[in-house]
mmCIF entry with sequence, helices, sheets and N, C-alpha, C, O atoms, coordinates in Angstrom:
data_MODEL
# 
_entry.id   MODEL 
# 
_entity.id                         1 
_entity.type                       polymer 
_entity.pdbx_number_of_molecules   1 
# 
_entity_poly.entity_id                      1 
_entity_poly.type                           'polypeptide(L)' 
_entity_poly.nstd_linkage                   no 
_entity_poly.nstd_monomer                   no 
_entity_poly.pdbx_seq_one_letter_code       MTTALPTQTLTTRRFLLRALRRSDAAALYGTLSDEGQCRYLSRPHFTSVEELAD 
_entity_poly.pdbx_seq_one_letter_code_can   MTTALPTQTLTTRRFLLRALRRSDAAALYGTLSDEGQCRYLSRPHFTSVEELAD 
_entity_poly.pdbx_strand_id                 A 
# 
loop_
_entity_poly_seq.entity_id 
_entity_poly_seq.num 
_entity_poly_seq.mon_id 
_entity_poly_seq.hetero 
1 1  MET n 
1 2  THR n 
1 3  THR n 
1 4  ALA n 
1 5  LEU n 
1 6  PRO n 
1 7  THR n 
1 8  GLN n 
1 9  THR n 
1 10 LEU n 
1 11 THR n 
1 12 THR n 
1 13 ARG n 
1 14 ARG n 
1 15 PHE n 
1 16 LEU n 
1 17 LEU n 
1 18 ARG n 
1 19 ALA n 
1 20 LEU n 
1 21 ARG n 
1 22 ARG n 
1 23 SER n 
1 24 ASP n 
1 25 ALA n 
1 26 ALA n 
1 27 ALA n 
1 28 LEU n 
1 29 TYR n 
1 30 GLY n 
1 31 THR n 
1 32 LEU n 
1 33 SER n 
1 34 ASP n 
1 35 GLU n 
1 36 GLY n 
1 37 GLN n 
1 38 CYS n 
1 39 ARG n 
1 40 TYR n 
1 41 LEU n 
1 42 SER n 
1 43 ARG n 
1 44 PRO n 
1 45 HIS n 
1 46 PHE n 
1 47 THR n 
1 48 SER n 
1 49 VAL n 
1 50 GLU n 
1 51 GLU n 
1 52 LEU n 
1 53 ALA n 
1 54 ASP n 
# 
_struct_asym.id          A 
_struct_asym.entity_id   1 
# 
loop_
_struct_conf.conf_type_id 
_struct_conf.id 
_struct_conf.pdbx_PDB_helix_id 
_struct_conf.beg_label_comp_id 
_struct_conf.beg_label_asym_id 
_struct_conf.beg_label_seq_id 
_struct_conf.pdbx_beg_PDB_ins_code 
_struct_conf.end_label_comp_id 
_struct_conf.end_label_asym_id 
_struct_conf.end_label_seq_id 
_struct_conf.pdbx_end_PDB_ins_code 
_struct_conf.beg_auth_comp_id 
_struct_conf.beg_auth_asym_id 
_struct_conf.beg_auth_seq_id 
_struct_conf.end_auth_comp_id 
_struct_conf.end_auth_asym_id 
_struct_conf.end_auth_seq_id 
_struct_conf.pdbx_PDB_helix_class 
_struct_conf.details 
_struct_conf.pdbx_PDB_helix_length 
HELX_P HELX_P1 AA1 ARG A 22 ? ASP A 24 ? ARG A 22 ASP A 24 5 ? 3 
HELX_P HELX_P2 AA2 ALA A 25 ? LEU A 32 ? ALA A 25 LEU A 32 1 ? 8 
HELX_P HELX_P3 AA3 VAL A 49 ? ALA A 53 ? VAL A 49 ALA A 53 1 ? 5 
# 
_struct_conf_type.id          HELX_P 
_struct_conf_type.criteria    ? 
_struct_conf_type.reference   ? 
# 
_struct_sheet.id               AA1 
_struct_sheet.type             ? 
_struct_sheet.number_strands   2 
_struct_sheet.details          ? 
# 
_struct_sheet_order.sheet_id     AA1 
_struct_sheet_order.range_id_1   1 
_struct_sheet_order.range_id_2   2 
_struct_sheet_order.offset       ? 
_struct_sheet_order.sense        anti-parallel 
# 
loop_
_struct_sheet_range.sheet_id 
_struct_sheet_range.id 
_struct_sheet_range.beg_label_comp_id 
_struct_sheet_range.beg_label_asym_id 
_struct_sheet_range.beg_label_seq_id 
_struct_sheet_range.pdbx_beg_PDB_ins_code 
_struct_sheet_range.end_label_comp_id 
_struct_sheet_range.end_label_asym_id 
_struct_sheet_range.end_label_seq_id 
_struct_sheet_range.pdbx_end_PDB_ins_code 
_struct_sheet_range.beg_auth_comp_id 
_struct_sheet_range.beg_auth_asym_id 
_struct_sheet_range.beg_auth_seq_id 
_struct_sheet_range.end_auth_comp_id 
_struct_sheet_range.end_auth_asym_id 
_struct_sheet_range.end_auth_seq_id 
AA1 1 LEU A 10 ? THR A 11 ? LEU A 10 THR A 11 
AA1 2 LEU A 16 ? LEU A 17 ? LEU A 16 LEU A 17 
# 
loop_
_atom_site.group_PDB 
_atom_site.id 
_atom_site.type_symbol 
_atom_site.label_atom_id 
_atom_site.label_alt_id 
_atom_site.label_comp_id 
_atom_site.label_asym_id 
_atom_site.label_entity_id 
_atom_site.label_seq_id 
_atom_site.pdbx_PDB_ins_code 
_atom_site.Cartn_x 
_atom_site.Cartn_y 
_atom_site.Cartn_z 
_atom_site.occupancy 
_atom_site.B_iso_or_equiv 
_atom_site.pdbx_formal_charge 
_atom_site.auth_seq_id 
_atom_site.auth_comp_id 
_atom_site.auth_asym_id 
_atom_site.auth_atom_id 
_atom_site.pdbx_PDB_model_num 
ATOM 1   N N  . MET A 1 1  ? -8.487  6.607   -25.595 1.00 0.00 ? 1  MET A N  1 
ATOM 2   C CA . MET A 1 1  ? -7.924  6.900   -24.350 1.00 0.00 ? 1  MET A CA 1 
ATOM 3   C C  . MET A 1 1  ? -9.103  6.775   -23.335 1.00 0.00 ? 1  MET A C  1 
ATOM 4   O O  . MET A 1 1  ? -10.223 7.232   -23.562 1.00 0.00 ? 1  MET A O  1 
ATOM 5   N N  . THR A 1 2  ? -8.762  6.140   -22.239 1.00 0.00 ? 2  THR A N  1 
ATOM 6   C CA . THR A 1 2  ? -9.702  6.008   -21.115 1.00 0.00 ? 2  THR A CA 1 
ATOM 7   C C  . THR A 1 2  ? -9.409  6.974   -20.076 1.00 0.00 ? 2  THR A C  1 
ATOM 8   O O  . THR A 1 2  ? -8.265  7.345   -19.813 1.00 0.00 ? 2  THR A O  1 
ATOM 9   N N  . THR A 1 3  ? -10.519 7.400   -19.454 1.00 0.00 ? 3  THR A N  1 
ATOM 10  C CA . THR A 1 3  ? -10.318 8.319   -18.236 1.00 0.00 ? 3  THR A CA 1 
ATOM 11  C C  . THR A 1 3  ? -10.593 7.543   -16.975 1.00 0.00 ? 3  THR A C  1 
ATOM 12  O O  . THR A 1 3  ? -11.635 6.904   -16.829 1.00 0.00 ? 3  THR A O  1 
ATOM 13  N N  . ALA A 1 4  ? -9.672  7.605   -16.095 1.00 0.00 ? 4  ALA A N  1 
ATOM 14  C CA . ALA A 1 4  ? -9.725  6.946   -14.795 1.00 0.00 ? 4  ALA A CA 1 
ATOM 15  C C  . ALA A 1 4  ? -10.880 7.546   -13.918 1.00 0.00 ? 4  ALA A C  1 
ATOM 16  O O  . ALA A 1 4  ? -11.096 8.754   -13.822 1.00 0.00 ? 4  ALA A O  1 
ATOM 17  N N  . LEU A 1 5  ? -11.562 6.605   -13.319 1.00 0.00 ? 5  LEU A N  1 
ATOM 18  C CA . LEU A 1 5  ? -12.643 7.035   -12.454 1.00 0.00 ? 5  LEU A CA 1 
ATOM 19  C C  . LEU A 1 5  ? -12.049 7.569   -11.099 1.00 0.00 ? 5  LEU A C  1 
ATOM 20  O O  . LEU A 1 5  ? -11.023 7.056   -10.653 1.00 0.00 ? 5  LEU A O  1 
ATOM 21  N N  . PRO A 1 6  ? -12.693 8.611   -10.432 1.00 0.00 ? 6  PRO A N  1 
ATOM 22  C CA . PRO A 1 6  ? -12.097 9.146   -9.281  1.00 0.00 ? 6  PRO A CA 1 
ATOM 23  C C  . PRO A 1 6  ? -12.210 7.987   -8.154  1.00 0.00 ? 6  PRO A C  1 
ATOM 24  O O  . PRO A 1 6  ? -13.182 7.232   -8.131  1.00 0.00 ? 6  PRO A O  1 
ATOM 25  N N  . THR A 1 7  ? -11.226 7.906   -7.289  1.00 0.00 ? 7  THR A N  1 
ATOM 26  C CA . THR A 1 7  ? -11.303 6.975   -6.237  1.00 0.00 ? 7  THR A CA 1 
ATOM 27  C C  . THR A 1 7  ? -12.000 7.581   -5.065  1.00 0.00 ? 7  THR A C  1 
ATOM 28  O O  . THR A 1 7  ? -11.682 8.665   -4.576  1.00 0.00 ? 7  THR A O  1 
ATOM 29  N N  . GLN A 1 8  ? -13.022 6.773   -4.622  1.00 0.00 ? 8  GLN A N  1 
ATOM 30  C CA . GLN A 1 8  ? -13.865 7.259   -3.560  1.00 0.00 ? 8  GLN A CA 1 
ATOM 31  C C  . GLN A 1 8  ? -13.174 7.013   -2.124  1.00 0.00 ? 8  GLN A C  1 
ATOM 32  O O  . GLN A 1 8  ? -12.326 6.129   -2.002  1.00 0.00 ? 8  GLN A O  1 
ATOM 33  N N  . THR A 1 9  ? -13.508 7.705   -1.202  1.00 0.00 ? 9  THR A N  1 
ATOM 34  C CA . THR A 1 9  ? -13.093 7.513   0.195   1.00 0.00 ? 9  THR A CA 1 
ATOM 35  C C  . THR A 1 9  ? -14.263 7.117   0.999   1.00 0.00 ? 9  THR A C  1 
ATOM 36  O O  . THR A 1 9  ? -15.350 7.660   0.800   1.00 0.00 ? 9  THR A O  1 
ATOM 37  N N  . LEU A 1 10 ? -14.099 6.153   1.945   1.00 0.00 ? 10 LEU A N  1 
ATOM 38  C CA . LEU A 1 10 ? -15.178 5.681   2.688   1.00 0.00 ? 10 LEU A CA 1 
ATOM 39  C C  . LEU A 1 10 ? -14.731 6.063   4.137   1.00 0.00 ? 10 LEU A C  1 
ATOM 40  O O  . LEU A 1 10 ? -13.690 5.652   4.650   1.00 0.00 ? 10 LEU A O  1 
ATOM 41  N N  . THR A 1 11 ? -15.596 6.862   4.717   1.00 0.00 ? 11 THR A N  1 
ATOM 42  C CA . THR A 1 11 ? -15.244 7.375   6.146   1.00 0.00 ? 11 THR A CA 1 
ATOM 43  C C  . THR A 1 11 ? -16.404 7.065   7.109   1.00 0.00 ? 11 THR A C  1 
ATOM 44  O O  . THR A 1 11 ? -17.562 7.339   6.795   1.00 0.00 ? 11 THR A O  1 
ATOM 45  N N  . THR A 1 12 ? -16.088 6.497   8.274   1.00 0.00 ? 12 THR A N  1 
ATOM 46  C CA . THR A 1 12 ? -17.050 6.221   9.331   1.00 0.00 ? 12 THR A CA 1 
ATOM 47  C C  . THR A 1 12 ? -16.459 6.924   10.508  1.00 0.00 ? 12 THR A C  1 
ATOM 48  O O  . THR A 1 12 ? -15.386 7.520   10.417  1.00 0.00 ? 12 THR A O  1 
ATOM 49  N N  . ARG A 1 13 ? -17.183 6.855   11.664  1.00 0.00 ? 13 ARG A N  1 
ATOM 50  C CA . ARG A 1 13 ? -16.715 7.414   12.894  1.00 0.00 ? 13 ARG A CA 1 
ATOM 51  C C  . ARG A 1 13 ? -15.309 6.808   13.312  1.00 0.00 ? 13 ARG A C  1 
ATOM 52  O O  . ARG A 1 13 ? -14.486 7.551   13.847  1.00 0.00 ? 13 ARG A O  1 
ATOM 53  N N  . ARG A 1 14 ? -15.037 5.557   13.092  1.00 0.00 ? 14 ARG A N  1 
ATOM 54  C CA . ARG A 1 14 ? -13.921 4.915   13.527  1.00 0.00 ? 14 ARG A CA 1 
ATOM 55  C C  . ARG A 1 14 ? -13.020 4.379   12.402  1.00 0.00 ? 14 ARG A C  1 
ATOM 56  O O  . ARG A 1 14 ? -12.053 3.666   12.674  1.00 0.00 ? 14 ARG A O  1 
ATOM 57  N N  . PHE A 1 15 ? -13.314 4.699   11.214  1.00 0.00 ? 15 PHE A N  1 
ATOM 58  C CA . PHE A 1 15 ? -12.563 4.027   10.071  1.00 0.00 ? 15 PHE A CA 1 
ATOM 59  C C  . PHE A 1 15 ? -12.475 4.971   8.900   1.00 0.00 ? 15 PHE A C  1 
ATOM 60  O O  . PHE A 1 15 ? -13.422 5.711   8.630   1.00 0.00 ? 15 PHE A O  1 
ATOM 61  N N  . LEU A 1 16 ? -11.308 4.962   8.165   1.00 0.00 ? 16 LEU A N  1 
ATOM 62  C CA . LEU A 1 16 ? -11.086 5.682   6.999   1.00 0.00 ? 16 LEU A CA 1 
ATOM 63  C C  . LEU A 1 16 ? -10.392 4.834   5.873   1.00 0.00 ? 16 LEU A C  1 
ATOM 64  O O  . LEU A 1 16 ? -9.218  4.485   5.999   1.00 0.00 ? 16 LEU A O  1 
ATOM 65  N N  . LEU A 1 17 ? -11.109 4.525   4.821   1.00 0.00 ? 17 LEU A N  1 
ATOM 66  C CA . LEU A 1 17 ? -10.515 3.786   3.709   1.00 0.00 ? 17 LEU A CA 1 
ATOM 67  C C  . LEU A 1 17 ? -10.376 4.740   2.527   1.00 0.00 ? 17 LEU A C  1 
ATOM 68  O O  . LEU A 1 17 ? -11.324 5.372   2.062   1.00 0.00 ? 17 LEU A O  1 
ATOM 69  N N  . ARG A 1 18 ? -9.151  4.796   2.086   1.00 0.00 ? 18 ARG A N  1 
ATOM 70  C CA . ARG A 1 18 ? -8.761  5.659   0.955   1.00 0.00 ? 18 ARG A CA 1 
ATOM 71  C C  . ARG A 1 18 ? -7.675  4.919   0.092   1.00 0.00 ? 18 ARG A C  1 
ATOM 72  O O  . ARG A 1 18 ? -7.098  3.890   0.442   1.00 0.00 ? 18 ARG A O  1 
ATOM 73  N N  . ALA A 1 19 ? -7.491  5.568   -1.038  1.00 0.00 ? 19 ALA A N  1 
ATOM 74  C CA . ALA A 1 19 ? -6.396  5.067   -2.032  1.00 0.00 ? 19 ALA A CA 1 
ATOM 75  C C  . ALA A 1 19 ? -5.053  5.225   -1.259  1.00 0.00 ? 19 ALA A C  1 
ATOM 76  O O  . ALA A 1 19 ? -4.864  6.130   -0.447  1.00 0.00 ? 19 ALA A O  1 
ATOM 77  N N  . LEU A 1 20 ? -4.180  4.314   -1.562  1.00 0.00 ? 20 LEU A N  1 
ATOM 78  C CA . LEU A 1 20 ? -2.786  4.470   -1.101  1.00 0.00 ? 20 LEU A CA 1 
ATOM 79  C C  . LEU A 1 20 ? -2.140  5.707   -1.655  1.00 0.00 ? 20 LEU A C  1 
ATOM 80  O O  . LEU A 1 20 ? -2.388  6.152   -2.776  1.00 0.00 ? 20 LEU A O  1 
ATOM 81  N N  . ARG A 1 21 ? -1.198  6.296   -0.699  1.00 0.00 ? 21 ARG A N  1 
ATOM 82  C CA . ARG A 1 21 ? -0.389  7.366   -1.184  1.00 0.00 ? 21 ARG A CA 1 
ATOM 83  C C  . ARG A 1 21 ? 1.123   7.034   -1.028  1.00 0.00 ? 21 ARG A C  1 
ATOM 84  O O  . ARG A 1 21 ? 1.468   6.142   -0.253  1.00 0.00 ? 21 ARG A O  1 
ATOM 85  N N  . ARG A 1 22 ? 1.976   7.701   -1.712  1.00 0.00 ? 22 ARG A N  1 
ATOM 86  C CA . ARG A 1 22 ? 3.367   7.387   -1.682  1.00 0.00 ? 22 ARG A CA 1 
ATOM 87  C C  . ARG A 1 22 ? 3.800   7.573   -0.174  1.00 0.00 ? 22 ARG A C  1 
ATOM 88  O O  . ARG A 1 22 ? 4.640   6.803   0.292   1.00 0.00 ? 22 ARG A O  1 
ATOM 89  N N  . SER A 1 23 ? 3.257   8.561   0.591   1.00 0.00 ? 23 SER A N  1 
ATOM 90  C CA . SER A 1 23 ? 3.581   8.711   1.981   1.00 0.00 ? 23 SER A CA 1 
ATOM 91  C C  . SER A 1 23 ? 3.219   7.578   2.837   1.00 0.00 ? 23 SER A C  1 
ATOM 92  O O  . SER A 1 23 ? 3.706   7.515   3.966   1.00 0.00 ? 23 SER A O  1 
ATOM 93  N N  . ASP A 1 24 ? 2.455   6.724   2.437   1.00 0.00 ? 24 ASP A N  1 
ATOM 94  C CA . ASP A 1 24 ? 2.082   5.417   3.190   1.00 0.00 ? 24 ASP A CA 1 
ATOM 95  C C  . ASP A 1 24 ? 3.204   4.418   3.176   1.00 0.00 ? 24 ASP A C  1 
ATOM 96  O O  . ASP A 1 24 ? 3.122   3.436   3.914   1.00 0.00 ? 24 ASP A O  1 
ATOM 97  N N  . ALA A 1 25 ? 4.208   4.583   2.424   1.00 0.00 ? 25 ALA A N  1 
ATOM 98  C CA . ALA A 1 25 ? 5.241   3.556   2.289   1.00 0.00 ? 25 ALA A CA 1 
ATOM 99  C C  . ALA A 1 25 ? 5.907   3.281   3.589   1.00 0.00 ? 25 ALA A C  1 
ATOM 100 O O  . ALA A 1 25 ? 6.056   2.111   3.941   1.00 0.00 ? 25 ALA A O  1 
ATOM 101 N N  . ALA A 1 26 ? 6.319   4.264   4.331   1.00 0.00 ? 26 ALA A N  1 
ATOM 102 C CA . ALA A 1 26 ? 7.057   4.092   5.586   1.00 0.00 ? 26 ALA A CA 1 
ATOM 103 C C  . ALA A 1 26 ? 6.198   3.332   6.558   1.00 0.00 ? 26 ALA A C  1 
ATOM 104 O O  . ALA A 1 26 ? 6.739   2.531   7.320   1.00 0.00 ? 26 ALA A O  1 
ATOM 105 N N  . ALA A 1 27 ? 4.887   3.524   6.587   1.00 0.00 ? 27 ALA A N  1 
ATOM 106 C CA . ALA A 1 27 ? 4.133   2.775   7.574   1.00 0.00 ? 27 ALA A CA 1 
ATOM 107 C C  . ALA A 1 27 ? 3.849   1.306   7.111   1.00 0.00 ? 27 ALA A C  1 
ATOM 108 O O  . ALA A 1 27 ? 3.658   0.419   7.944   1.00 0.00 ? 27 ALA A O  1 
ATOM 109 N N  . LEU A 1 28 ? 3.827   1.086   5.854   1.00 0.00 ? 28 LEU A N  1 
ATOM 110 C CA . LEU A 1 28 ? 3.679   -0.265  5.378   1.00 0.00 ? 28 LEU A CA 1 
ATOM 111 C C  . LEU A 1 28 ? 5.007   -1.167  5.304   1.00 0.00 ? 28 LEU A C  1 
ATOM 112 O O  . LEU A 1 28 ? 4.972   -2.397  5.274   1.00 0.00 ? 28 LEU A O  1 
ATOM 113 N N  . TYR A 1 29 ? 6.096   -0.457  5.280   1.00 0.00 ? 29 TYR A N  1 
ATOM 114 C CA . TYR A 1 29 ? 7.348   -1.098  5.101   1.00 0.00 ? 29 TYR A CA 1 
ATOM 115 C C  . TYR A 1 29 ? 7.619   -2.207  6.218   1.00 0.00 ? 29 TYR A C  1 
ATOM 116 O O  . TYR A 1 29 ? 8.133   -3.280  5.901   1.00 0.00 ? 29 TYR A O  1 
ATOM 117 N N  . GLY A 1 30 ? 7.294   -1.944  7.412   1.00 0.00 ? 30 GLY A N  1 
ATOM 118 C CA . GLY A 1 30 ? 7.504   -2.997  8.441   1.00 0.00 ? 30 GLY A CA 1 
ATOM 119 C C  . GLY A 1 30 ? 6.978   -4.339  8.171   1.00 0.00 ? 30 GLY A C  1 
ATOM 120 O O  . GLY A 1 30 ? 7.596   -5.361  8.470   1.00 0.00 ? 30 GLY A O  1 
ATOM 121 N N  . THR A 1 31 ? 5.730   -4.322  7.551   1.00 0.00 ? 31 THR A N  1 
ATOM 122 C CA . THR A 1 31 ? 5.154   -5.598  7.305   1.00 0.00 ? 31 THR A CA 1 
ATOM 123 C C  . THR A 1 31 ? 5.556   -6.070  5.830   1.00 0.00 ? 31 THR A C  1 
ATOM 124 O O  . THR A 1 31 ? 5.781   -7.266  5.645   1.00 0.00 ? 31 THR A O  1 
ATOM 125 N N  . LEU A 1 32 ? 5.639   -5.260  4.897   1.00 0.00 ? 32 LEU A N  1 
ATOM 126 C CA . LEU A 1 32 ? 5.867   -5.679  3.594   1.00 0.00 ? 32 LEU A CA 1 
ATOM 127 C C  . LEU A 1 32 ? 7.379   -5.938  3.274   1.00 0.00 ? 32 LEU A C  1 
ATOM 128 O O  . LEU A 1 32 ? 7.725   -6.345  2.165   1.00 0.00 ? 32 LEU A O  1 
ATOM 129 N N  . SER A 1 33 ? 8.224   -5.699  4.237   1.00 0.00 ? 33 SER A N  1 
ATOM 130 C CA . SER A 1 33 ? 9.711   -6.041  4.078   1.00 0.00 ? 33 SER A CA 1 
ATOM 131 C C  . SER A 1 33 ? 10.003  -7.382  4.787   1.00 0.00 ? 33 SER A C  1 
ATOM 132 O O  . SER A 1 33 ? 11.112  -7.909  4.693   1.00 0.00 ? 33 SER A O  1 
ATOM 133 N N  . ASP A 1 34 ? 9.022   -7.909  5.477   1.00 0.00 ? 34 ASP A N  1 
ATOM 134 C CA . ASP A 1 34 ? 9.196   -9.203  6.209   1.00 0.00 ? 34 ASP A CA 1 
ATOM 135 C C  . ASP A 1 34 ? 8.823   -10.435 5.229   1.00 0.00 ? 34 ASP A C  1 
ATOM 136 O O  . ASP A 1 34 ? 7.706   -10.546 4.723   1.00 0.00 ? 34 ASP A O  1 
ATOM 137 N N  . GLU A 1 35 ? 9.873   -11.339 5.021   1.00 0.00 ? 35 GLU A N  1 
ATOM 138 C CA . GLU A 1 35 ? 9.708   -12.445 4.179   1.00 0.00 ? 35 GLU A CA 1 
ATOM 139 C C  . GLU A 1 35 ? 8.566   -13.272 4.519   1.00 0.00 ? 35 GLU A C  1 
ATOM 140 O O  . GLU A 1 35 ? 7.787   -13.658 3.647   1.00 0.00 ? 35 GLU A O  1 
ATOM 141 N N  . GLY A 1 36 ? 8.426   -13.570 5.774   1.00 0.00 ? 36 GLY A N  1 
ATOM 142 C CA . GLY A 1 36 ? 7.312   -14.462 6.216   1.00 0.00 ? 36 GLY A CA 1 
ATOM 143 C C  . GLY A 1 36 ? 5.949   -13.861 5.970   1.00 0.00 ? 36 GLY A C  1 
ATOM 144 O O  . GLY A 1 36 ? 5.022   -14.579 5.595   1.00 0.00 ? 36 GLY A O  1 
ATOM 145 N N  . GLN A 1 37 ? 5.792   -12.506 6.180   1.00 0.00 ? 37 GLN A N  1 
ATOM 146 C CA . GLN A 1 37 ? 4.492   -11.830 5.879   1.00 0.00 ? 37 GLN A CA 1 
ATOM 147 C C  . GLN A 1 37 ? 4.232   -11.864 4.454   1.00 0.00 ? 37 GLN A C  1 
ATOM 148 O O  . GLN A 1 37 ? 3.058   -11.843 4.085   1.00 0.00 ? 37 GLN A O  1 
ATOM 149 N N  . CYS A 1 38 ? 5.194   -11.914 3.581   1.00 0.00 ? 38 CYS A N  1 
ATOM 150 C CA . CYS A 1 38 ? 5.027   -11.797 2.126   1.00 0.00 ? 38 CYS A CA 1 
ATOM 151 C C  . CYS A 1 38 ? 5.069   -13.073 1.482   1.00 0.00 ? 38 CYS A C  1 
ATOM 152 O O  . CYS A 1 38 ? 5.033   -13.113 0.252   1.00 0.00 ? 38 CYS A O  1 
ATOM 153 N N  . ARG A 1 39 ? 5.144   -14.186 2.201   1.00 0.00 ? 39 ARG A N  1 
ATOM 154 C CA . ARG A 1 39 ? 5.310   -15.593 1.541   1.00 0.00 ? 39 ARG A CA 1 
ATOM 155 C C  . ARG A 1 39 ? 4.352   -15.816 0.520   1.00 0.00 ? 39 ARG A C  1 
ATOM 156 O O  . ARG A 1 39 ? 4.752   -16.369 -0.504  1.00 0.00 ? 39 ARG A O  1 
ATOM 157 N N  . TYR A 1 40 ? 3.118   -15.476 0.615   1.00 0.00 ? 40 TYR A N  1 
ATOM 158 C CA . TYR A 1 40 ? 2.079   -15.877 -0.418  1.00 0.00 ? 40 TYR A CA 1 
ATOM 159 C C  . TYR A 1 40 ? 1.596   -14.640 -1.343  1.00 0.00 ? 40 TYR A C  1 
ATOM 160 O O  . TYR A 1 40 ? 0.593   -14.696 -2.055  1.00 0.00 ? 40 TYR A O  1 
ATOM 161 N N  . LEU A 1 41 ? 2.371   -13.618 -1.244  1.00 0.00 ? 41 LEU A N  1 
ATOM 162 C CA . LEU A 1 41 ? 2.112   -12.513 -2.215  1.00 0.00 ? 41 LEU A CA 1 
ATOM 163 C C  . LEU A 1 41 ? 2.657   -12.910 -3.607  1.00 0.00 ? 41 LEU A C  1 
ATOM 164 O O  . LEU A 1 41 ? 3.375   -13.902 -3.729  1.00 0.00 ? 41 LEU A O  1 
ATOM 165 N N  . SER A 1 42 ? 2.344   -12.200 -4.563  1.00 0.00 ? 42 SER A N  1 
ATOM 166 C CA . SER A 1 42 ? 2.645   -12.428 -5.943  1.00 0.00 ? 42 SER A CA 1 
ATOM 167 C C  . SER A 1 42 ? 4.008   -11.830 -6.325  1.00 0.00 ? 42 SER A C  1 
ATOM 168 O O  . SER A 1 42 ? 4.446   -11.908 -7.473  1.00 0.00 ? 42 SER A O  1 
ATOM 169 N N  . ARG A 1 43 ? 4.670   -11.222 -5.303  1.00 0.00 ? 43 ARG A N  1 
ATOM 170 C CA . ARG A 1 43 ? 6.180   -10.776 -5.485  1.00 0.00 ? 43 ARG A CA 1 
ATOM 171 C C  . ARG A 1 43 ? 6.936   -10.922 -4.112  1.00 0.00 ? 43 ARG A C  1 
ATOM 172 O O  . ARG A 1 43 ? 6.301   -11.028 -3.063  1.00 0.00 ? 43 ARG A O  1 
ATOM 173 N N  . PRO A 1 44 ? 8.232   -10.924 -4.147  1.00 0.00 ? 44 PRO A N  1 
ATOM 174 C CA . PRO A 1 44 ? 8.957   -11.121 -2.988  1.00 0.00 ? 44 PRO A CA 1 
ATOM 175 C C  . PRO A 1 44 ? 8.837   -9.823  -2.097  1.00 0.00 ? 44 PRO A C  1 
ATOM 176 O O  . PRO A 1 44 ? 8.348   -8.775  -2.521  1.00 0.00 ? 44 PRO A O  1 
ATOM 177 N N  . HIS A 1 45 ? 9.319   -9.992  -0.851  1.00 0.00 ? 45 HIS A N  1 
ATOM 178 C CA . HIS A 1 45 ? 9.251   -8.826  -0.012  1.00 0.00 ? 45 HIS A CA 1 
ATOM 179 C C  . HIS A 1 45 ? 10.029  -7.557  -0.390  1.00 0.00 ? 45 HIS A C  1 
ATOM 180 O O  . HIS A 1 45 ? 11.027  -7.697  -1.097  1.00 0.00 ? 45 HIS A O  1 
ATOM 181 N N  . PHE A 1 46 ? 9.714   -6.502  -0.040  1.00 0.00 ? 46 PHE A N  1 
ATOM 182 C CA . PHE A 1 46 ? 10.345  -5.219  -0.307  1.00 0.00 ? 46 PHE A CA 1 
ATOM 183 C C  . PHE A 1 46 ? 11.681  -5.061  0.430   1.00 0.00 ? 46 PHE A C  1 
ATOM 184 O O  . PHE A 1 46 ? 11.792  -5.453  1.592   1.00 0.00 ? 46 PHE A O  1 
ATOM 185 N N  . THR A 1 47 ? 12.718  -4.480  -0.247  1.00 0.00 ? 47 THR A N  1 
ATOM 186 C CA . THR A 1 47 ? 14.033  -4.376  0.408   1.00 0.00 ? 47 THR A CA 1 
ATOM 187 C C  . THR A 1 47 ? 14.300  -2.918  0.788   1.00 0.00 ? 47 THR A C  1 
ATOM 188 O O  . THR A 1 47 ? 15.308  -2.664  1.447   1.00 0.00 ? 47 THR A O  1 
ATOM 189 N N  . SER A 1 48 ? 13.459  -1.942  0.414   1.00 0.00 ? 48 SER A N  1 
ATOM 190 C CA . SER A 1 48 ? 13.624  -0.629  0.903   1.00 0.00 ? 48 SER A CA 1 
ATOM 191 C C  . SER A 1 48 ? 12.252  0.205   0.783   1.00 0.00 ? 48 SER A C  1 
ATOM 192 O O  . SER A 1 48 ? 11.331  -0.134  0.039   1.00 0.00 ? 48 SER A O  1 
ATOM 193 N N  . VAL A 1 49 ? 12.240  1.242   1.541   1.00 0.00 ? 49 VAL A N  1 
ATOM 194 C CA . VAL A 1 49 ? 11.015  2.045   1.525   1.00 0.00 ? 49 VAL A CA 1 
ATOM 195 C C  . VAL A 1 49 ? 10.814  2.687   0.037   1.00 0.00 ? 49 VAL A C  1 
ATOM 196 O O  . VAL A 1 49 ? 9.695   2.816   -0.458  1.00 0.00 ? 49 VAL A O  1 
ATOM 197 N N  . GLU A 1 50 ? 11.945  3.050   -0.583  1.00 0.00 ? 50 GLU A N  1 
ATOM 198 C CA . GLU A 1 50 ? 11.856  3.617   -1.832  1.00 0.00 ? 50 GLU A CA 1 
ATOM 199 C C  . GLU A 1 50 ? 11.286  2.672   -2.868  1.00 0.00 ? 50 GLU A C  1 
ATOM 200 O O  . GLU A 1 50 ? 10.484  3.079   -3.708  1.00 0.00 ? 50 GLU A O  1 
ATOM 201 N N  . GLU A 1 51 ? 11.680  1.451   -2.816  1.00 0.00 ? 51 GLU A N  1 
ATOM 202 C CA . GLU A 1 51 ? 11.126  0.422   -3.790  1.00 0.00 ? 51 GLU A CA 1 
ATOM 203 C C  . GLU A 1 51 ? 9.665   0.240   -3.500  1.00 0.00 ? 51 GLU A C  1 
ATOM 204 O O  . GLU A 1 51 ? 8.898   0.091   -4.452  1.00 0.00 ? 51 GLU A O  1 
ATOM 205 N N  . LEU A 1 52 ? 9.198   0.239   -2.224  1.00 0.00 ? 52 LEU A N  1 
ATOM 206 C CA . LEU A 1 52 ? 7.753   0.098   -1.882  1.00 0.00 ? 52 LEU A CA 1 
ATOM 207 C C  . LEU A 1 52 ? 7.014   1.303   -2.381  1.00 0.00 ? 52 LEU A C  1 
ATOM 208 O O  . LEU A 1 52 ? 5.929   1.162   -2.945  1.00 0.00 ? 52 LEU A O  1 
ATOM 209 N N  . ALA A 1 53 ? 7.559   2.492   -2.196  1.00 0.00 ? 53 ALA A N  1 
ATOM 210 C CA . ALA A 1 53 ? 6.883   3.731   -2.734  1.00 0.00 ? 53 ALA A CA 1 
ATOM 211 C C  . ALA A 1 53 ? 6.634   3.739   -4.174  1.00 0.00 ? 53 ALA A C  1 
ATOM 212 O O  . ALA A 1 53 ? 5.610   4.221   -4.656  1.00 0.00 ? 53 ALA A O  1 
ATOM 213 N N  . ASP A 1 54 ? 7.627   3.174   -4.901  1.00 0.00 ? 54 ASP A N  1 
ATOM 214 C CA . ASP A 1 54 ? 7.648   3.158   -6.385  1.00 0.00 ? 54 ASP A CA 1 
ATOM 215 C C  . ASP A 1 54 ? 6.501   2.138   -6.877  1.00 0.00 ? 54 ASP A C  1 
ATOM 216 O O  . ASP A 1 54 ? 6.317   1.949   -8.079  1.00 0.00 ? 54 ASP A O  1 
# 
């Protein structure tokens, strides 16, 4: 069994980089539900916020 390494957070005065959370789905849905924006991704666009959150 392997143990997952803790995800680090990078914070500066103007920027925060952290691991994604389920609650981020609503904010990302506008972009990731657009076929044109997702044209070159490895999967088709998302059709619901719930699908994206999963």
